[in-house]
N, C-alpha and C positions, 0 to 999 in steps of 0.2 A: 543334512547334505549341503556341501559347498554350493554357493549360488551359481558359480560359473558352470559347475557340473550339471546343475538343474537346468540352466539355460541351454546347455548343449543338448540335453535330452529333449527339451521342448523343441529345439530347432530340428532335431532328427525326426520327431513325430510330425512336425509340420511338413518337412520334406517328403516323408513317406505318404502323408495324406494328399499332398498336392500333386505328386507324380514327378516324372523325370523332367517335365517342362518348366518346373519351378526353379528359379535361380535366386541365390542370396549369397552375400559375402559373409560366410560363417565366421571366419577368423576376425574380421573387423567388428562384428557384433560382439563376440566374446571379449575382444580386446577393450571394447567400450565399457563393459561391465567391470573388467579388471582395473581399469583406470579410475573408477569412481568409488573409492573407499568410503567416502562420506555417505554414499547411498546404501552400500551393502553392510556397513557396520551396524551393530545392535543399537537400538534406540537408547537403551540404558547407558551405554558407553558415551553416547553423544551428550546425554543429559548430565552425566557426571563430569564431562569435559567442560560444559558450560558452568556448572556449579564451581568447579575448580578454578575456572577463569575469574568468576565473580569473587571468590574468596581471596585469590591472589591480588585482585584489584583493590580490595579493601585493605589488605596488608601493605601493599605498595603505597596506597594513598595515605595511610597512617605514617609511613616512613617519610613521605614528602611533606606531611604536616609538621614533623619534627624539624625539617630543614627550612620551614617558613616559606615554602614555595607558594602557598596560597595567599600570601600577603603581597605578591607582586603580579600584577595583571600581565605585563609582557612576558614574565617567566612562565605563567600558566599557558598563555597562547603559544609561545614558542615550544615549550615541552609537549603540549598537547598535539601540535602539528607533527613534531618529531615522532611521537608515539604512534600516531595514526599511520604515517608513512612507513615507519618501522614494522608495524603489525602486518600491513599489506605486503611489504617486501618479504617478511619472514614466511608468510603463508605461500607465497609464490615460489620461493626457493626450496623450502623443505616440506616434506609430507610425513608428519609424525603426530601421533595423538597427543604426546606430551607438549610438543611445540604448538599444537592447536590451542591448548589451554593457555599457554603463554601469549600467543597472538591475540586471543580473545581478551585476555587481561589488558594487554597494551591498547587494544582498540577501544574498549569500554572506558578505560582511564583517560585516554587521549581525548575522546569525545566529551567526557565530563569536564576535563580541564578547559577545553575550548568554550564550552557552554558557560562555565563559571567565569572565565576570563572575559568573555563578551558581556556577561551580565554586569560585571563591575564597571564597564564603560557606559552603563546606563542606556544601553540599546533597548529598543522596544522588543517585547517578547515575540512579535510576529517576525521581526527581522532575524532574530536568533533562530527561530524555528525554521525559516526558509533556508538559512545557511546550513543548519544541521540536515535538513532534507536533501540539499544538494550534495553534502558530504556522504550521506548514506547512499544516495543514488550512484555516486561515483564508485563507492566501495562495491556495490552490487555488480556493477559492470566490469570492474577491474579485478576483483578478488577471484581466486580459483578455489577457495576453501568453502566447504559446505556450511559449516557453522557460522562463518563470518558473513556469508551471503544471507543466511537465515536471520541473523541478528540485524542486518541492514534492512531487511524487509520489515521486521518488527519496528525498527526505528522510524521507517517511513510511515507506517500505520499510526504509531504513537504521535508522530508529528502532525498528521492530519487531524487526529482527535484533539490535540492541544490547540490547534488553530481554531477548531470549531468551538471549543469550550472557552478559550481565551477571549474570543470575540462575541461571546454570549449568543451563539447561533445554534441552540440545541436541536432545532428541527432539521439542521443540515446532517444530523446523524442518519436520517432516512436516506439521503444521497450517499453517505458513506457506506451504509449497508448494501445499497443497490450496486454501487461500484464494485465492492469487494465480492459480492455474490456473483456478479457477471464475470469478474476477472477469474474467480476460482472455477466457475463452470467452464469458461473458455479454456483455462489451463488444463483441467482434468479431461475434458471431452476431446481435446486435441493432443493427447499425450504422445501419440505416435509421431505427429508432425514436429513436436518440440524435441523429442529424442533423436530424430533423424536430421535435425537442423544443424547448421554450423556450430563448432565448439563454443563460440561466444554465447549462443542461446541455450544449447543443450546442457551445458555444465551448470547453469543456474536453475534448470527446471526443478530439480529435487528440492533445494532450499526454498525456491519461490513458491512451490506448491504447499509445503509445510507452513511457510510464513503467511501465505494467504488465508489458510485455515485459522491460524491464531489471530490474524488481523480481523477477520470477520467476527470471531468470537469477542474480540475487544469491543466491537460495535454493538454486538447483541447483548452484552452485559448491562449497559445503562438502559437498554430498552426492556430487558427481562426483569429488572429490579425496579419496582415502582418507587418513584421519588428520587432515584439516583441522579437523573438529569431532568431539568425543568422543561419537559416536552409537553406539547398539547396532547392530552389524552384522547381527544376526539379524532386526532389524525394519526394515531399510533399505527393504524392498519397499513399506512403507506409503506412502512418498512417490510411488510410481508409480501408485497406484490412481486418483487424480483425473485425471491426464493420460491414462491408458489408457482410462478411462471416457469421457472427452471424445472421444478419437480414435475409439473404437468406435461412439459415438453418431453420428459423422459418416459412417461407412462406408456405410450404406444409401443416403444421398443422393448420395454420391460415385459409387457403383456405378450409380445411376440416371442421373447426368450422363454417365458413361462409356458408357452404352448397353448395359450388361451384360444378357444375357438372363435372364429370371426363373429359368430352370432352372439357371443357373450362379451365381446370387447366393449361394445357401447355401454352395456350394463356395468361392467367393471370400471370403465372410465367415469361414469356417473357416480358410482360408489366412492371412487377416489376423490372426486371433487367434493362430495358431501362430507367425507372424512376430513378434508383439508380446510373446509370453510371455517370451522371454529378457530383455526390458527391465525385468522385475520386479526383476532383480538389478543393474540399472543405471538407477535412476530418472531420472538426468540425461538419458539418451538419450530416455526417454519424454517428458520435458518439452520437449526440443528438437524432437522429432518433432511434438508438439502445436503448437508455435509455427509450424513450417513449414506444417503442414496448414491451420491457421486463416488464416495470412497468405496462402497460395495461394488459399484459397477466396474471400476478399474482395478479392483482388488488391492486397494491401498489400506493396509491393516492399521497403520498408525492413525490415519485420518478417520477410519471407522471407529476405533476406540475413543478418540477425542469426540467424535460426533455423538456416540452413545452416551458418554459421560456428560456432555453438555445437554443432551436431551433429557436425561434423568434429572439433572440439576434444575433446568428451566421448568420442567413439569412440577417439581417440588416447590420451586419459588412461586410459580403461578398459583398453585393450590394455596400456598401460605398467604399470598397477597389478595386473594378473593375476599371481598367484603360481604361474606355470606355466613350464615350459621353453619355449625359443624355438621348438622343433619343434612342440609342442602348440599354441602360439599361432598359428603359421603354418597349421596344419591347421584351426584354428577359423576363421580369416579366410578360408581357401580354401573351407571348407564353407559359410560364411555367404554368400560371394560367389556360389557356384553356386546356392544356394537362392534368392537374390534374382533371379538371372537366370532361373530357372525360373518364378518369380512374374511377372516381366516378360513372358516369352513367353506365359504363360497369359492375362494381362489383355489384351495387345495382340492376341492371336489371337481372343479372344472379342469384342473391341470393334471390330475393323476392318470387319466387315460393316455395322455400324450407322453408322460414320463415313462410308461411301460413300453411304448414304442421306441 
């Protein structure tokens, strides 16, 4: 079913359930969805557009190499600036999937030319990173294109990680994870406010939400893979605090939605705390669980799929990195599986009577 038709049916059901006193601007809501092709298009098409832009960037870059553009620093900076401005102008004037790929190609190539051009002037890496961060932030605020805003968000996250690793401050990854966890939770839990905000904010909500998920995953990878970042293993639990706090903050509302009786909510809350405690030693699992929970709550399917895939990967990686014998690993997996089955039976048994009602 077309998304606009689905939204129209939902609005009709809301109007019927709320009664004659309920007022809404139906046409403005529908027009909002019609004007957001980036949000309503299939994810596969968006991914193919990005891949097409990357391949076009490689081909155009090879052509510039034949013209010896890379041998001239002023030429790289000038051409890079022109390509950046041209890509943003192209995205604002035209709304086409083919031109999206072209705009992405120009943006990526322009950013690379500026970085390489500045690098040849022997500028410090921090200075280049701050300049790129500013360009990405300007793009995020100026561009109206979904994919360009999404890429700008990823550039911002990559810039933060570069500054952390370049300055040999691996423990700052804890702050990185906490920041993006809180930003993602704030973004998802206030979805209605963002969508009803002025166009400057509402148009970047979709790409910002997707970009924050990937940005958080960027920070969880060096934490989830032992030895990837030279972090103090005794303080690895710090990265789990923000995701766990966000998860536990959502537990009461979830129990209410499930229809759990008030007398059982304390027990259920304690069981949730006990189940989440082991993730203090595997913060990547806590972050992935948080993505799954938030995406499920707001019915964000792409985020839910990414969260589940990340959760499966980090569980496998944690199991692989355990410095234990295969027998003990198997016993831990068996015990964890039985524990979660008991939790499942508890919650389903307590919520079934309410579901019948």
